[in-house]
C-alpha positions as CSV (number, residue, x, y, z in Angstrom):
1,M,0.0,0.0,0.0
2,A,1.1,3.5,-0.7
3,S,-0.1,6.9,0.4
4,V,-2.2,8.8,-2.2
5,V,-3.4,12.4,-1.7
6,G,-4.4,15.2,-4.0
7,T,-7.0,17.7,-5.2
8,V,-9.6,18.1,-7.8
9,V,-10.4,21.4,-9.3
10,I,-12.8,22.3,-12.2
11,E,-12.1,25.6,-13.9
12,G,-9.9,26.6,-11.1
13,Q,-12.5,26.0,-8.4
14,P,-12.3,23.1,-5.8
15,F,-14.7,20.3,-6.7
16,T,-16.3,19.3,-3.4
17,T,-19.3,17.1,-4.2
18,G,-18.0,13.7,-5.0
19,K,-15.1,11.2,-4.7
20,V,-12.1,10.0,-6.5
21,M,-11.6,6.3,-7.2
22,F,-8.5,4.4,-8.2
23,F,-9.2,1.1,-10.0
24,P,-6.2,-1.2,-10.2
25,I,-5.2,-2.6,-13.6
26,A,-4.2,-6.3,-13.5
27,P,-0.6,-6.9,-14.5
28,E,-0.2,-8.6,-17.9
29,G,-1.0,-12.3,-17.5
30,E,-3.0,-11.9,-14.3
31,T,-6.8,-11.8,-13.9
32,E,-7.0,-10.3,-10.4
33,A,-6.3,-6.6,-10.2
34,G,-7.0,-5.9,-6.5
35,R,-9.4,-3.9,-4.6
36,P,-10.3,-0.3,-5.7
37,A,-9.6,2.7,-3.5
38,Y,-11.6,5.8,-2.9
39,G,-11.2,9.3,-1.4
40,R,-14.0,11.6,-0.6
41,L,-13.6,15.3,-1.6
42,D,-13.6,17.9,1.1
43,K,-14.6,21.5,1.0
44,E,-11.2,22.4,-0.6
45,G,-11.4,19.7,-3.2
46,K,-8.8,17.6,-1.4
47,F,-8.8,13.8,-1.0
48,T,-6.9,11.1,0.9
49,M,-7.3,7.6,-0.5
50,S,-8.6,4.5,1.4
51,T,-8.7,0.9,0.4
52,H,-9.3,-1.3,3.4
53,S,-9.5,1.2,6.2
54,K,-9.6,5.0,6.5
55,N,-6.6,6.7,4.8
56,D,-4.6,3.5,4.4
57,G,-3.7,4.3,0.8
58,V,-3.8,2.5,-2.6
59,L,-2.3,-0.7,-4.0
60,V,1.1,-0.1,-5.7
61,G,0.8,-0.3,-9.5
62,N,-1.2,1.1,-12.4
63,H,-4.7,2.4,-12.0
64,R,-7.6,3.8,-13.9
65,V,-8.8,7.0,-12.2
66,M,-12.3,8.2,-12.2
67,I,-14.1,11.1,-10.5
68,F,-17.7,10.5,-9.3
69,H,-20.2,13.3,-8.7
70,S,-22.6,13.0,-5.8
71,K,-24.9,16.0,-6.1
72,D,-27.5,16.9,-8.7
73,S,-27.5,20.6,-7.8
74,S,-24.0,21.3,-9.2
75,P,-23.4,23.0,-12.5
76,Y,-21.3,20.0,-13.6
77,N,-23.5,17.6,-15.4
78,F,-21.8,14.2,-15.0
79,S,-22.1,11.2,-12.6
80,R,-18.6,9.8,-13.4
81,F,-15.7,11.1,-15.3
82,P,-12.4,9.5,-16.2
83,I,-9.4,11.7,-15.7
84,P,-8.6,13.2,-19.1
85,D,-4.9,12.4,-19.4
86,G,-4.8,8.7,-18.8
87,N,-4.1,6.3,-16.0
88,R,-1.8,6.8,-13.0
89,S,1.0,4.8,-11.6
90,V,1.1,4.5,-7.8
91,V,4.6,3.9,-6.4
92,E,5.9,3.1,-2.9
93,G,5.9,6.1,-0.5
94,E,3.8,9.2,-0.9
95,N,2.0,9.9,-4.2
96,I,0.4,13.3,-4.9
97,F,-2.1,13.6,-7.8
98,N,-3.7,17.0,-8.5
99,F,-6.4,16.9,-11.2
100,D,-7.2,20.2,-12.9
101,I,-10.2,19.7,-15.1
102,T,-12.0,22.0,-17.5
103,T,-15.7,22.0,-18.4
104,E,-14.7,21.5,-22.0
105,Q,-13.1,18.1,-21.0
106,I,-16.3,17.1,-19.2
107,K,-18.4,18.1,-22.2
108,S,-16.2,16.1,-24.7
109,Y,-16.4,13.0,-22.5
110,K,-20.2,13.1,-22.5
111,K,-20.3,12.9,-26.4
């Protein structure tokens, strides 16, 4: 397990109404990828990832990363959104991932 923290901003504003999820990608030749991790966004758009218990981190390896939206009252019209620039690799130690998303990226994903 490795520590993973970060922030999510949309158009420069903290995104506060959802969570970030890291989905492990199984290594080539294997069928089991491992348990996904999640981190709830706080009022500043910050998250700390948890897999088995609070803030215990993420499995080391490659992950698909998605942002999930949890409120209908937001101007951002999506329920889930993959980060626009690909997967992330989690390494031993501390990992910091800051996601700066534009509304244009959100609109292009929905097409």
